[in-house]
C-alpha positions as CSV (number, residue, x, y, z in Angstrom):
1,M,-24.6,-41.7,-9.5
2,F,-24.9,-45.5,-8.5
3,F,-28.6,-45.5,-7.7
4,S,-29.3,-44.0,-11.0
5,L,-27.2,-46.4,-12.7
6,V,-29.0,-49.3,-11.1
7,F,-32.2,-47.9,-12.1
8,L,-31.4,-47.0,-15.6
9,L,-29.7,-50.7,-15.8
10,F,-32.6,-52.7,-14.5
11,S,-35.9,-51.1,-15.3
12,C,-37.6,-52.6,-18.3
13,A,-41.0,-50.8,-18.3
14,N,-41.8,-48.0,-20.8
15,V,-40.4,-44.8,-19.1
16,R,-43.6,-42.8,-20.2
17,D,-46.0,-45.2,-18.3
18,T,-43.7,-45.8,-15.2
19,P,-43.2,-43.0,-12.3
20,I,-39.8,-42.7,-11.4
21,R,-38.6,-44.1,-8.4
22,T,-36.3,-42.0,-6.3
23,I,-34.2,-43.2,-3.5
24,Q,-36.4,-41.5,-1.0
25,D,-39.2,-43.7,-2.3
26,Q,-36.8,-46.7,-1.3
27,V,-35.8,-45.6,1.9
28,T,-39.4,-45.3,2.6
29,Q,-40.2,-48.7,1.4
30,F,-37.6,-50.0,3.4
31,H,-38.9,-48.1,6.6
32,L,-42.0,-49.4,6.0
33,V,-40.7,-53.2,6.0
34,M,-39.0,-52.2,9.4
35,E,-41.9,-51.1,11.0
36,N,-44.3,-54.1,10.0
37,T,-41.5,-56.3,10.8
38,N,-41.1,-54.8,14.4
39,S,-44.5,-53.9,15.4
40,S,-45.6,-57.7,14.7
41,K,-42.5,-58.9,16.5
42,H,-43.5,-56.9,19.5
43,R,-47.1,-56.6,19.5
44,N,-48.6,-55.7,23.0
45,K,-45.0,-54.6,24.2
46,N,-46.0,-50.8,23.6
47,Y,-43.6,-50.9,20.6
48,Q,-42.5,-47.2,19.1
49,S,-39.8,-46.4,16.4
50,L,-37.3,-43.9,17.4
51,A,-35.0,-43.1,14.6
52,Y,-33.4,-44.9,11.6
53,S,-29.6,-44.5,10.1
54,E,-28.5,-43.3,6.6
55,M,-28.8,-46.3,4.0
56,K,-25.5,-47.8,3.7
57,V,-25.4,-49.5,0.1
58,Y,-22.8,-52.5,-0.5
59,K,-21.7,-52.7,-4.2
60,P,-19.7,-55.5,-5.9
61,A,-16.6,-54.1,-7.5
62,S,-17.7,-53.9,-10.8
63,F,-20.3,-51.4,-9.8
64,I,-17.5,-49.3,-8.2
65,S,-15.5,-49.5,-11.5
66,L,-18.4,-48.5,-13.1
67,D,-19.0,-45.4,-10.9
68,S,-15.2,-44.6,-11.5
69,V,-15.8,-44.5,-15.3
70,Y,-18.9,-42.5,-15.0
71,A,-17.2,-40.0,-12.3
72,I,-14.5,-39.3,-15.1
73,K,-17.2,-38.6,-17.8
74,K,-18.7,-36.0,-15.4
75,K,-15.5,-34.3,-15.0
76,F,-15.4,-33.6,-18.8
77,L,-19.0,-32.5,-19.0
78,D,-18.5,-30.0,-15.8
79,K,-15.8,-28.3,-18.1
80,N,-18.0,-28.6,-21.0
81,D,-15.2,-30.2,-22.7
82,L,-16.8,-32.5,-25.2
83,R,-13.7,-32.9,-27.5
84,G,-11.9,-34.1,-24.4
85,L,-14.3,-36.5,-23.7
86,K,-14.4,-37.8,-27.3
87,L,-10.8,-38.4,-27.5
88,S,-10.6,-40.0,-23.9
89,G,-12.7,-42.9,-25.2
90,I,-14.6,-43.0,-22.1
91,E,-18.0,-43.4,-24.2
92,D,-16.7,-46.7,-25.7
93,L,-15.7,-47.9,-22.0
94,I,-19.0,-47.6,-20.5
95,P,-21.3,-50.5,-22.2
96,G,-18.6,-53.0,-21.3
97,Y,-18.5,-52.0,-17.7
98,R,-22.2,-51.6,-17.4
99,A,-22.4,-55.2,-18.8
100,A,-20.1,-56.6,-16.1
101,A,-22.2,-54.5,-13.4
102,Q,-25.4,-56.3,-14.6
103,Q,-24.0,-59.7,-14.0
104,E,-23.4,-58.7,-10.3
105,V,-26.5,-56.9,-9.5
106,D,-27.6,-59.6,-7.2
107,Q,-24.8,-58.7,-5.2
108,I,-25.9,-55.4,-4.1
109,R,-27.2,-55.3,-0.4
110,Y,-29.1,-52.1,1.5
111,E,-28.6,-51.8,5.1
112,I,-30.2,-49.6,7.9
113,E,-30.1,-49.3,11.3
114,H,-33.4,-48.9,13.6
115,L,-33.6,-47.6,16.9
116,Y,-36.9,-48.4,18.7
117,E,-38.1,-49.1,22.2
118,T,-40.6,-51.4,23.6
119,S,-41.8,-50.8,27.6
120,D,-44.1,-52.2,30.3
121,S,-44.9,-50.6,33.7
122,V,-41.4,-51.1,35.0
123,Y,-38.9,-50.9,32.1
124,L,-38.2,-49.0,28.9
125,S,-36.0,-51.3,26.7
126,I,-34.1,-49.8,23.9
127,Y,-32.8,-51.9,20.9
128,H,-30.6,-51.1,17.9
129,D,-31.1,-53.6,14.8
130,Y,-29.8,-53.7,11.3
131,F,-31.8,-54.5,8.8
132,L,-30.6,-56.0,5.4
133,F,-32.2,-55.9,1.9
134,D,-31.2,-57.4,-1.4
135,Y,-31.3,-56.0,-4.7
136,K,-35.0,-56.5,-5.2
137,D,-35.8,-54.7,-1.7
138,S,-36.6,-58.0,-0.4
139,L,-35.7,-58.4,3.2
140,I,-32.7,-60.7,4.0
141,S,-32.0,-60.5,7.7
142,V,-32.7,-58.5,10.8
143,T,-29.4,-58.6,13.0
144,P,-29.6,-57.1,16.7
145,L,-26.6,-55.1,17.3
146,Y,-27.4,-54.7,21.2
147,N,-30.2,-53.3,23.5
148,F,-30.6,-52.6,27.1
149,K,-33.5,-51.6,29.5
150,I,-33.5,-48.5,32.1
151,P,-36.6,-47.6,34.7
152,V,-39.4,-46.5,32.4
153,E,-39.5,-43.0,34.6
154,H,-36.3,-42.1,32.7
155,R,-37.8,-42.0,29.3
156,D,-37.7,-38.2,28.8
157,F,-33.9,-38.3,30.0
158,Y,-33.2,-41.1,27.5
159,Y,-34.5,-38.9,24.5
160,A,-32.6,-35.9,25.6
161,Y,-29.5,-38.3,25.8
162,Q,-30.1,-40.0,22.6
163,F,-31.1,-37.1,20.4
164,G,-29.1,-34.3,22.2
165,F,-31.7,-32.1,24.0
166,H,-31.5,-29.7,26.8
167,F,-32.1,-31.3,30.2
168,V,-30.5,-29.7,33.1
169,D,-33.8,-27.8,33.5
170,D,-37.3,-27.6,32.1
171,R,-36.7,-24.2,29.8
172,N,-37.1,-24.6,26.1
173,L,-33.3,-24.0,25.5
174,H,-30.8,-25.2,22.9
175,I,-28.5,-28.0,24.5
176,S,-25.4,-26.5,26.1
177,K,-21.8,-27.2,25.2
178,G,-21.5,-28.6,29.0
179,E,-24.7,-31.0,28.0
180,Q,-23.2,-32.1,24.9
181,D,-20.1,-32.9,26.2
182,F,-21.5,-34.8,29.4
183,I,-23.4,-37.0,26.5
184,H,-20.8,-37.5,24.2
185,F,-18.9,-38.8,27.3
186,F,-21.3,-41.1,28.3
187,Q,-22.2,-42.4,24.7
188,N,-18.8,-43.3,24.0
189,M,-18.6,-45.9,27.1
190,E,-22.2,-47.0,25.9
191,L,-20.7,-48.1,22.9
192,A,-17.8,-49.5,24.5
193,L,-20.3,-51.7,26.8
194,I,-21.9,-53.1,23.8
195,G,-22.6,-57.0,24.1
196,E,-21.6,-56.6,28.2
197,E,-23.6,-57.3,31.0
198,E,-22.8,-54.2,32.6
199,L,-24.7,-51.9,29.7
200,S,-28.0,-51.8,31.2
201,D,-26.7,-51.0,34.8
202,F,-24.5,-48.2,33.3
203,M,-27.5,-46.9,31.0
204,T,-29.3,-46.6,34.2
205,H,-26.7,-44.8,36.2
206,T,-26.2,-42.3,33.2
207,M,-30.1,-41.5,33.5
208,K,-30.1,-41.3,37.1
209,L,-26.8,-38.9,36.7
210,M,-28.8,-36.5,34.3
211,A,-31.7,-36.6,37.1
212,Y,-29.0,-35.6,39.6
213,S,-27.6,-33.0,37.0
214,K,-31.3,-31.4,36.9
215,K,-31.5,-31.3,40.5
216,A,-28.1,-29.4,40.6
217,G,-28.9,-27.3,37.5
218,T,-25.6,-28.3,36.1
219,V,-23.8,-31.1,34.5
220,D,-20.7,-30.0,36.7
221,F,-19.5,-33.1,38.6
222,R,-18.4,-31.0,41.3
223,E,-22.1,-29.9,42.2
224,V,-23.6,-33.4,40.9
225,N,-21.8,-35.8,43.2
226,R,-23.7,-34.1,46.2
227,W,-26.9,-35.1,45.1
228,I,-25.4,-38.7,44.4
229,I,-24.2,-38.5,48.2
230,I,-27.7,-37.3,49.6
231,D,-29.6,-40.2,48.2
232,Y,-26.9,-42.5,49.2
233,F,-27.5,-41.7,52.8
234,S,-31.2,-41.3,52.2
235,D,-31.1,-45.2,51.0
236,R,-29.3,-46.2,53.9
237,G,-32.3,-45.3,56.1
238,E,-30.6,-43.6,58.7
239,R,-31.3,-40.1,60.4
240,V,-28.1,-38.3,59.1
241,V,-27.2,-34.7,59.2
242,I,-24.6,-33.7,56.6
243,E,-22.5,-30.9,57.8
244,K,-19.9,-30.3,55.4
245,F,-19.1,-31.9,51.9
246,G,-15.5,-31.7,50.9
247,N,-14.1,-30.6,47.7
248,L,-14.2,-33.1,44.5
249,F,-10.6,-34.3,43.7
250,S,-9.7,-35.8,40.5
251,L,-7.5,-39.1,40.7
252,E,-5.2,-39.8,37.8
253,E,-2.4,-42.4,36.9
254,G,-0.4,-40.4,34.6
255,D,-2.4,-38.5,31.9
256,A,-5.4,-41.0,32.7
257,L,-8.6,-39.8,34.8
258,V,-9.1,-43.1,37.1
259,G,-11.6,-41.4,39.4
260,Y,-12.8,-39.1,42.1
261,E,-12.5,-38.8,45.7
262,V,-14.3,-36.5,48.4
263,K,-15.1,-36.6,52.0
264,V,-18.1,-35.8,53.8
265,N,-18.6,-35.0,57.4
266,W,-21.9,-35.9,58.7
267,L,-23.9,-36.5,62.0
268,D,-26.1,-39.5,63.2
269,E,-28.8,-38.0,64.7
270,I,-29.7,-40.7,66.7
271,S,-26.1,-41.8,68.5
272,R,-24.8,-38.2,68.1
273,Q,-21.9,-39.8,66.5
274,K,-20.1,-37.5,64.1
275,M,-18.5,-39.4,61.3
276,E,-16.7,-38.9,58.1
277,T,-17.0,-41.0,55.0
278,T,-14.5,-40.8,52.2
279,F,-16.5,-41.7,48.9
280,L,-14.5,-43.1,45.6
281,F,-16.1,-42.8,42.4
282,S,-15.4,-43.9,39.0
283,P,-14.6,-41.4,36.1
284,Y,-18.3,-41.5,35.4
285,L,-19.4,-40.8,39.2
286,E,-20.2,-44.3,39.9
287,I,-19.9,-45.0,43.6
288,I,-16.9,-47.6,43.8
289,E,-16.1,-47.6,47.6
290,T,-17.0,-45.9,50.6
291,Q,-15.1,-45.6,54.1
292,D,-16.5,-44.6,57.4
293,E,-14.3,-42.9,60.0
294,K,-15.6,-42.2,63.5
295,K,-14.9,-38.6,64.6
296,E,-14.9,-37.0,68.2
297,E,-18.3,-38.0,69.8
298,Q,-20.7,-35.1,70.4
299,P,-22.1,-35.3,74.1
300,Q,-25.8,-35.9,74.6
301,T,-28.1,-32.7,75.8
302,E,-30.4,-33.3,78.5
């Protein structure tokens, strides 16, 4: 209702000669401005638009009052109660409310969030910016909300994360309930870290965890943690044989999950030393701490 009112109030051209401008026309024009602004700003950075939010409209109080009056009128018309409409006096009130709104039209603002990326050979950078437009559809400001970087090789996992795609294997399937819960869990933390230095590291960890989930064929942490541990030992550059993965235990304080713990038995192939390592994870399966303990030595064979 509000948008049609704005059009009726401030369109001065002859209706017969002027194409009707829809809300979608307005949004399309805003998107074009946003694209031109960002493509110019990020020239030579492999800029790509990803998504737009719904348009938000910020109206002065006079427009809210006018909308309320029209809403009352609509109720009478929906009931085909023309007599009631006439007796209510609503029609007589509308011109006054309309005049008041016209005095504050310059206070109308439109806002759209833009999600986009840039990239180089190493990193994929993700941006969330707010674009604000005035009542003449002119761009007023661009306000960065937040951004982060992840390794560029995780681009496909990011798309699955952002847009809710199936990711635990390459089959063309709808996203599962487990995958949806996984994504929502990590997205809540993403939002909590807006403005914090840890955001890029957390998002990189999230993408890696999705890669581990694909190797495991599941988002079940009881399986995924094993792939994290395998990579942990691989990164140490030692010749290690993992002999036994323990069960993953939840660590709780009251009703709150504070982390996970698992014990792993392994053998150092060079020294023939048997070891047990205790892994302490965060609720997001980040390795927080490890503790190594020597077990009984295995004698060398000649």
